[in-house]
C-alpha positions, 0 to 999 in steps of 0.5 A: 727305546725301552719296552714296558708292560702295563696291565689294568683291571676294568671296573666300568668299561664305559665307551671311549675308555681305551681311547682315553688311555691311548690319547694319554699315552700319545700325549706322553709320547709313549708308543703302544706296540701290542694290546689285548684282553688278558683274562676277564676284565683285564687288559694288557699292553706292551709299551715303548718309550725313550724316557722312564720318567714318562712311565712314572707320570703315566702310573701316577696319573692312572692311580687317580682313575676311577674306572680302572686299577693298574695291576702291573707296570714293569719291564716285560717278562716272558709271561707278560709278552705271551699273555698279550700275544695269547690273551691269557696268562700261563698257569704258574705255581704260586709256591714253586715259581719255576713251575709252569702248567699247561693242558693239551688244548694249550699246546700252541701257548706251550710251544710259544713259551718253550720256543722263547726259552730255547732261544736263550743261550747258555746252560739251561735245564728244563724238566717236562712232566706229563703222562704218556702220549700227552704230547711232551716230545712233540712239543719239544721238537715244535719249540726247537723249530720255533727257536730255530735250534737243532735237537738231539735225542740222547734218550727217547721213546718217541718211536722206540726206546732209544739209549745213545752211548755216543754222539757225533761231533755235530750232535754234540754242538752246544747250540743244540737242544738235548732231549733226554727221557728221564726214565729211559736214561736212569732205568735203562742206562748203561755205564757208557750212556751215563758217562755221555749223560754226565758230559751233556749235563756239564755242557753250557747248553739247553737240556730238556728232560722228560719225567724229571721226578724219576730222573732226580730220584734215580740219579745224582742230580736234584731239582736245584739243577733245573731252571724251569719245570713244565707240566703238561696234562690232558686236562687240569684235573689229571694226576701225573702218576709215574707208577702207572707206566714206569713198569713198561720200561723195566719189562723190556730189559 
């Protein structure tokens, strides 16, 4: 069985419209796994079938419908699955497609999204932008719990400024999620910490780096090394300006 994501825009939401579509899917032998409204007059469905030809027939048939327009019919992506689950799409940068934006009132959606990303095996570098006390570190920890992954702090300011120079064998497990504060690891780093950081960055594991802009500016890494960038704001209009709070890191040196 193979899963598909179908999304359509409703032009005229007449009574029985959903029933007609469900009946068509039933005749074709296509199962509906999940259905939900997705922002405004759009509806999303996760479908399942054992025959791709049924999906082709479904798409051709719905093209003739006057009340709806099919906007997506494809193998489901993570953003599609979460759109159906939460009833809304994640805000994704139209120019930089690897940047995803969230606000503090969307922490549940963020944790769900990041938790699914953390379940993936292999090397991943994830950047997390945001002002202080917006919930960055807490979101990473909650997402690690959702992914059933252990997390390891390499550098952090969650309770106090932490700069690790070495990790135990258990902490160096590549299945762990390594949490790195990009400002602490560059502005406050010593040689031993930087060697540890380089070792972790070369491991086939998941690294989540807070303040990736400072990390890139102050290190030998670039944004090409990042798979995903997440932005977390208190509100959509908030600007993420590092100069307003990076001074507090240097004052403690």
